[in-house]
N, C-alpha and C positions, 0 to 999 in steps of 0.2 A: 300649493307645495312648490318649493323652490326647485326639487328635482324636475318639474315639469315646465319650467320657464322656457326651456328650449322649444318644447312642443308649441307653447303659445305664439312664440315668434314665427314658426312655420305656418300656423294657422293665420296668422295676421296678414299673410300675403294673400289670402283668398277672401271672397266676399260671401255672404250668406246666401244659399241657394244656388251658388255656381256649381256647374258640372264639371267635375275633375275626373282624373283617371288614377286610381289607386291599385296597389300591387299587393298582393297576399300569397302565402304559400298554401297550396290546396290541402296539403297534409297536415298542415299546423296553421290554421287561420290566425292564431295570435302573432304569427310572424308575418307582419305587414307593415308597409310603409306608404307614404303619400308622394314623397319627393324622390325622383329616382336621380342619383349622381354617381359618377364614377370615380373611384379613387385613383390618385396618381402614385400610390405607395409602392406598387410593384415597379413602376418605371423609376422611381428614386433608388430602389434596391438594385436594379440592373445597372444604373448610372455609377452609383457609388462602388459598387463591387468590380464593375468592369474597369473603372478608370482609375479610382484612388488606391487600387492595387495593382492593377495591369501596368500603368504608366511608371510608378517607381520600380517595378520589377524590370522593365525594359531597360530604364536608366542604369539601374544597378548591375545588370548582366552585361551591358556594353561597356561600363566603367571598370567593371572586374576583368573583363577580356583583355582591354588596352592596359590595364595595370599589369597584369601578369605577362602580357607580351613585352611590354617596355622594360621589364626587369631581366629579359634574357640578353643574350650577348649582342654586341653591335654587329651590324652586317657590313663586311667589307666589300666595296663597290669598286675601288680602284687600289692599285698598289700603295700600301701606306695610309689609306683614307678609309674611314668607318663611318657608315651613316647612322645618324641618331634619328629615330622616328619620334614624330610629335606624339604627345599624350593622347590627342586624338585628331584625326585628320578633317579637314573641311568637308570632304564627302561623308565621313562617318558622321560628323555632326548633322549634315543635312538629312541623312538617312534616318538618324535617330529622331530628328524633329518631326520627319514624315510619320515614322512609327507611333508617334504620340498624337500628332494633329489629326490625322486621317481617322484612326478609330475613334478618338475622342469625338469629332463631329459627326461621324457616321452614327455612332451609338445615340448621340443627341438626337438627330434627325429621326432615326428609327423610333425612339421613344415618343417624340411629339407626334409623329404620323400614327403611331399605334393608338395612342390616346385620343387623339382628334377623330380618328375613324369610328371609335366607339362611342364617344360622347357628342352630344349635340351642343351647338353654340347657345347662349355665351359660355365660353369655358371658364373653368374655375380660376380663381386668382392664383392658386398655387402654381398652376401650370404656367400662367404667364410670368410669375416672378422666377420660378424654376429656370425656364427657358432663357430668360434674359441673364441671369446669373451664371448659368452654365455656359452660355455662349461667350460672355465677357471673359471668363477664366480660360475658356478655349482660345482666346486670342493670345494668350501668353506663347504657347507653342507654335501658334500660327505666325506671330511675330518672328521668333528664331528661324522658322522655315524661309520667310521672305528675306531675312537677314543674311542666311548663307546662300541663297540663290543670287542675291546681288553681288555678294562677295565673289562667287565663282564666276561671275560675268567679267569681273575685273582683274582678277589674279588667281593664282594657283598657290598651293601649300608650298611653304618655303622648305628647302632642302638643306640639311645641316650635315657637315661631315667634320669629323675631329681626326687628329693625326695618331691617335692611340686607342688601342681597345680596351686596355685597363688604365683607369686613371687614378691617381693618388694625390693627397694633399701635398703641396710643395712642387707639383709638376707645372711645366709650362704647356698650356694646352693651345694647340694651333687649330682654329675652327675656320673652316670655309662655309659661307652662307649664300645661298643662290634663291632667287624667286623670280618667277615668271609672272609678268604683269601686262596689261594692255598696253600701256605705254610708260616708259620710264619718266617721261616729262610731266605725267599727271600725277606722280608720286610726291607728295608733300612731306612725308616722313617715314623713315625706316631705321629701326633701331635693333641691335642685338645686344642682349644683356646676359651676363653670368650671375646667376642668383642663388642663394642659400636661404632657405626658410626653416625656421623651427615651428612645428606643430604640436601643440598640447592639448589633450582632450580635457575640458573643463566639465566637472560634473557637480551640480549643487541641487538644492532642494527644488528651485524652481525650474531650471532648464539645463539642458546639457549642449555644449557647442565646442567647436574646435577652435582655439586660439592660434593665429599665425602670427609670428613676430620675424621680421626680416633681419638676417644676421649679417649677410654681406651682398653686394651688388657692384657690378662694374658694367658700364654702358659704353657702346660704340655705335657710331652711325654709318649705315650702309651707303650714304648719299655723300660722305665727305670725300670719297675717292672713287672716281669714275673708272679706275683702270681695268676693271673686269666687266664692266657693264656693256651690254649692247642695247639695241632701240627698245627690245621688250623683255630684258633680264637684269635684275638687280644682282650684283654679286661682288663679294669681298672677302679678303681672309684677315684674320686678327689672331693676335696672340695674347692670351689670358695667363696670368700667373695666379694659381691656386694657393692661397695662404696656408702655410703649413699649420698654424696655430688653431685653425677652425675645426668643426666636427666633420666626421666622414658621414656618409649616407647611412640612414638606417631603416629596416624594413617597416612596412605599413603597420605590421602588429604592434609596434611600439606605441603609437599613439593610442591605442585601447588598453594597454598594459600600465597606464598611469607613468609613462616615460616619454619624454619629448622625442619626437621623430624629426629628424634632419634630412631636408630634401634639397639635393642640388639639380638645378635645371638651366637650360639656355632658353631665353624667351626672344621670340621675334615679334615686332609690331610695326605694321605698316598701314599708312593711310593714302589710299588713292582718291583723287578727286571724283565725286559722284558715286562713291561706294562706302559701306560703313568700315570702321577700323578693323583690321586683321589683327588677331593676337594668337599665338600659338606657343605652347611650352614643350620643350624637348628634354625629357628626363635624363640626367646623368648618374651613374653610379661611381661615386668617388670613395675610395678606400682610404684607410690610415696612411700616414706618410712612410714613404720607402726610403732605404738608404740612397738609392740612386733614382732620380726622377727622370721625367722625359725632358731633357734639356738640350738646347742647341741643336745638334745635328739630327735630332728625330723629325725635323719639319721635312715632309717629303716633296718631291718635285712632281708637278704634272703638267701636261700640256694644255694650255689655254686656247680656247676657240672663240 
């Protein structure tokens, strides 16, 4: 009978007259088996539940925290200057990658040790394939962990200050950007950009995703003028004119309400020899055009050291 083909395959591994150990349930002798194997199913469940739910939850919680924090008012650090915080600092990115990488590999090692301590060699093919695949996927957060560690060895987060607490379309925005690096001589590229992106949630039968369209960008180089630089600090000031005809900032909820969301931000990109490329976004809240913008005399004076 076809239903017993699997049993014939098991018996084929033994010779007639060979002594073997069989297992049976004393209270129910019909519940018996010849080959003793351990299932990796419980380990599968622990790994899937622990990682494919925990890791996105960690990322969503941290992203939500920074989204809420960055929508608050700018912090005044010097008279007439307001600091803009990055969407996520280098240290926060490092901690996030650690919170994903360490539990990921810890749970993987625990599952492997638990299974191998119960079962005898040779281990099942499922265990080998799952361990290899799980380790390869775990290299992704581990890569980012190494990436941010290398960056922090060469530079620190850029600090961005603007000359106005409230920013509107049509304003002249003065931006002061500084960044500590291991050596200015080792910097091969450093740029500051003012950007407007349009984000639209696309939902169709096959998939859903966010479509991002660049509406405006203006770029300046921090290496062009060394007037504010020191041996280990990049620094410069720029004036950006925010076009009056563009769209103001809109809240994150708009992207899920089938309306385009408009996001203004400053972007800093720095490349230091021997380190990965640094990129950071500093969100701005730009309102509709005012009758009087921040023009001319709104630029503050500060003491340069």
